[in-house]
N, C-alpha and C positions, 0 to 999 in steps of 0.2 A: 503496498500499500501507498510506504515511503517512495520508494520507486513513480513509482502511479505520481503522487501527487510532489514530486520532484518536477518531473517531464510538463507537466501542466503548469506551471510555474515559469517554463521558457518559451513558454507564446510569446510571437511576435509582439513587441509595441507596434499599433496602429494609428499610425499618420492623419489625423483631424486636423480641421480648417474651416474655416468660415464665410461664404461668400454671399454677392448678388447680382442679381444677371434680371436684365426686364422682357419677358415674353408677350407677347400679341398687346405691346402698352402696360402688360402689368410688372410689381418687380416684386421675385421672387428669393426671395433666402432659400440658400440652405445650408448644407453641412456636406465638404466632403471627405469621404476617407480611404485612406488605402493603404496597405499592405497585404501581407499574407492570413491566411485561413489554415493551421496545420492539420493533412490529410492522418487519421489517426487508423490504425489497426483497432475491429471496436471490441475484440480479445485480449491484446497484448497493452493494447496505446501506445504501442511504437508507432514512431511517425514516418509513414509510408513518401509522404509529399509534402510541399508548402503551395497550396492555387495562389495567385494573384490575382486579388479586384481592388477596386476601384467605386464606391457605394456613394453618389450625390441623394441624400434627402432631406426636402423640405422643411423647413422650420418654422414654425408655426409662432403665430404672437398670442397676446393674452384676450386679444379680437374674437380670436381666430386660430382654435388650437391645431394641428392638426390628427385628424385621427385615425391610426392603422387601421383599425378595423373598415375603411371607405380610401381610405388611401392603397393609391395599387401602386402595386412592388414588381418590376421589368427588369429579368435576367437576361445578357444581352451580352454577343459571344458568335466574332468572322469565324467560317468555315477553312476548307483547305485541304485536307486534313492540317494542323499546322500552324497555321497563323492565329496570332492574340490580337485580341479586343479593339485592338488599335485604331481598327478603320472605321469602324460602327463607333465609336465611339467620341475621336475625333474630326471624322468624314460627317455626323449625319446626326446624332440621337445626344449627345454628351452637350454641359453646356459652353464649351468654350470648343471651337474646332480651329485648322487650317486655312488660312486662307488662300485661297483659290483663282482663277481667273474665272468670268462667267457662263467662260466654256466648260467652270469644272476642272482644267487641266490647272499642274501646278508649276507658281511662279520661281521665280530665282529666286536662291540663298541673297542672300538671308532670310529664310521663313519666319513668319509672324502666326502667332497666334492672334481670336479676336471671341468676343460673347457669340454664342450659336442663337437668335432671336427664332430659331425654328428649332431649338434642343422642347424633348419631352415631356423635358421637367417642371412641367406646368401643370402635365394633368396625371405623374408617376414619377414613382422616387425609381432610379437608376441603377444596376450593376453591373460592371462591362466586369467577364470573369474569362481571364487566360487560359485554357487548357492545361496538362501539364507540358509540360518542355517545349510550354509557346511564352514568348512573352516573358514576363520575371516568373515563371512559375518552371519548373524543379522537382524533381523525386530526390528523395533525402538521401541524406548520405551514407553509401551502401545498398544502394536501392536501384536493380533495374529496371529504366525509364521507361521500357519496352512491355513492361504489365499499364500501362498506361495507354498505350499507341494501337491497342483493335479497339474495331467496332463499335463492343462490348463495355472494352474498360472505359474506354472513352467516353460513352453516357452513364458509365456507372461512377466514374472521381467526377462528372461536370454536378449531377444526381444528385449526388454526396455534399459537394459544395453546395449547393441550392436549399439542401434538408439543411443544414449546419447553420449557415446565413440566415434562412429562414429559424431555427431553433431561436438563437444567439444574439436576436435583432427581436426578439417576439412580436410576427411577422405571419403567424398562420390563420392572422384572422386579415389579415390582407387581400384585397383581391389579386394575385398573382396571374402577369406574362413571361414568356416567351420570347423572345425575337433573337433569330440564327441569319446568317448573311451567307449563300453556297453550301458547301458542305454543314455549317452550322443550323439549319434545314433541317437536317437526317441529325441530328444533337436530340431539335428539341422536342421533335417530334417524340423521342423518346427518353426522354430525359428522368419524366415522375417515375418510370417502373424500373428506372436503376437498383439493385440488392443495395441492403444497408450492410457494406464496410466499411464502413470509420465510426465514430466514435466522436460526442460534442463533447 
């Protein structure tokens, strides 16, 4: 029991900041949370992988508090397989976007970011997920990353992340949506039926 407690105390510290954006003419205050979610074996509690995510959640006010039972949360990932969530994050849905031409082409360096007035954040909290071996997500030391690379294995690990995030952030009562691009649509279609391989 002592070993399990020590392991849980080593959870990575998440980076949390607060920001504001105007969407559809209305100000939206939000919290940005970035970091790793350890994925542990449900029996041994040994860390198998660390999945990187960035979450944007609306901050309420005294006059208009956020009702988590009604506030949707959307989990988003790109496809590939083998692609991080950066493309949907910075190219479409997130509160910040990479500046591009009117035709959607890249501008020459230095590259710049700007507020994204088309972000979905006014209607839903957003969680961008990097599957194992993409972005900053990696298998734990000594673990074979191939155990997360198969069709079923990929679905299981992303599904486990969604379950853990939902549990730790008390979002089971919230309406939930999955957004995938390319192969991410296959992952989204099967994500909720993944086996429970990780502990909370």
